[in-house]
C-alpha positions in Angstrom: 108.8 -64.2 -46.9 112.4 -66.0 -48.1 114.4 -64.6 -45.0 111.5 -65.9 -42.9 112.1 -69.2 -44.8 115.8 -69.0 -44.5 115.1 -68.8 -40.8 112.5 -71.6 -40.1 115.3 -73.1 -42.2 118.4 -72.9 -40.4 116.4 -73.7 -37.1 114.6 -76.9 -38.3 115.0 -80.0 -36.4 115.8 -83.0 -38.2 115.1 -84.9 -35.1 111.2 -84.7 -34.0 110.0 -86.1 -37.0 106.6 -83.6 -35.7 109.0 -80.6 -35.4 109.8 -81.7 -38.6 106.5 -81.5 -40.1 105.8 -78.3 -37.9 108.5 -76.2 -39.3 107.3 -78.0 -43.5 103.7 -76.3 -42.4 105.5 -72.5 -41.9 107.4 -72.8 -45.0 104.4 -74.0 -47.0 102.1 -71.2 -45.7 102.7 -69.2 -49.0 101.5 -72.0 -50.5 98.4 -72.1 -48.5 97.4 -69.0 -49.3 97.9 -68.8 -53.4 94.8 -68.2 -54.2 94.4 -65.5 -51.4 97.4 -64.3 -52.8 96.4 -64.3 -56.6 92.8 -62.5 -55.2 94.7 -59.1 -54.2 97.2 -59.8 -57.1 95.7 -60.2 -60.6 92.8 -57.0 -60.6 89.6 -57.2 -61.7 88.9 -55.3 -64.9 87.2 -52.6 -63.2 91.1 -52.5 -61.3 93.1 -53.2 -63.9 94.5 -49.7 -64.4 94.8 -49.5 -60.6 97.3 -52.0 -60.6 100.3 -53.5 -62.3 99.8 -57.2 -62.2 102.2 -58.6 -64.6 104.9 -57.1 -61.6 102.4 -58.5 -59.3 102.8 -61.8 -60.5 106.2 -62.0 -61.2 107.0 -61.1 -57.4 104.6 -63.9 -56.7 106.2 -66.4 -58.9 109.5 -65.8 -57.5 108.1 -65.8 -53.8 106.6 -69.4 -55.0 110.1 -70.5 -56.7 112.0 -69.1 -53.7 109.5 -71.2 -51.5 110.3 -74.3 -52.9 114.0 -74.0 -53.0 114.0 -73.5 -49.3 111.6 -76.6 -48.6 113.5 -78.9 -50.8 117.1 -78.0 -49.2 115.3 -78.4 -45.9 113.8 -82.2 -46.2 117.0 -82.7 -48.5 119.0 -82.0 -45.4 116.9 -83.6 -43.0 116.7 -87.0 -45.2 120.8 -87.0 -45.5 121.1 -85.9 -41.8 118.9 -89.0 -40.9 120.8 -91.6 -43.4 123.9 -90.4 -41.1 122.0 -91.5 -38.5 121.3 -95.1 -39.5 124.1 -95.3 -41.5 126.2 -95.3 -37.9 123.5 -97.0 -36.0 123.8 -99.6 -38.8 128.0 -100.0 -37.8 127.0 -100.6 -34.2 124.6 -102.7 -34.4 127.1 -105.0 -36.6 129.3 -104.8 -33.2 126.2 -105.4 -31.0 123.7 -106.9 -32.4 122.1 -108.2 -29.6 121.2 -104.6 -28.1 117.6 -104.1 -28.3 118.1 -100.3 -27.6 120.2 -100.1 -30.9 117.5 -102.2 -33.1 114.5 -99.9 -31.3 116.3 -96.9 -32.7 117.5 -97.8 -35.6 113.9 -99.0 -36.7 112.4 -95.6 -35.1 115.7 -93.7 -37.2 114.5 -95.9 -40.6 110.3 -94.9 -39.8 111.6 -91.5 -39.7 113.3 -91.5 -42.7 110.5 -92.7 -44.7 108.4 -90.3 -43.5 111.0 -87.6 -44.6 111.5 -88.7 -48.3 107.8 -89.0 -48.4 107.6 -85.6 -47.7 109.7 -84.7 -51.2 106.5 -86.4 -52.6 103.5 -83.9 -50.9 106.4 -81.6 -52.1 105.9 -82.2 -55.5 102.3 -82.5 -54.9 102.0 -78.8 -53.5 104.5 -77.5 -55.7 102.2 -78.7 -58.7 98.5 -77.3 -57.3 100.2 -73.9 -56.1 101.4 -73.5 -59.5 98.0 -74.9 -61.7 96.5 -71.8 -59.8 99.1 -69.5 -60.2 98.9 -70.2 -64.0 95.0 -70.1 -64.3 95.2 -66.9 -62.6 98.1 -65.2 -64.1 98.7 -66.5 -67.5 97.5 -63.5 -69.7 99.8 -61.4 -68.1 102.6 -63.4 -67.0 104.6 -66.6 -68.8 107.0 -67.8 -66.0 110.3 -69.7 -67.3 109.8 -73.5 -66.9 111.1 -74.8 -63.9 
């Protein structure tokens, strides 16, 4: 999952918000399937001898933390890139304040930046939800270090 996440990160486009959201959707697949993964990882009492729940929970936790890091890097990379574009557009606007194309492009970029920053809040909610479910299932066998 981490390798796929790094690949998705390297291919992520910050120019088109729709592509950006699609890439984040792919990067959030682990969180979307957390309950399924936990049900596979943490055995019922009848299968407790066959599966090492502590190792499975530890592996899943490592994957989650890696995914969080990858997504945070992706969002922050795009925020920095779009902020830079906005700064350049503002400089161009100072020189040519009557150009409607520059103003339109600047507004579009500012909107995109707000949407990308809001993804940081979404990311926080996704992480809290996943960790809550993770802790509910794995608390008996694995205590993760605090993030």
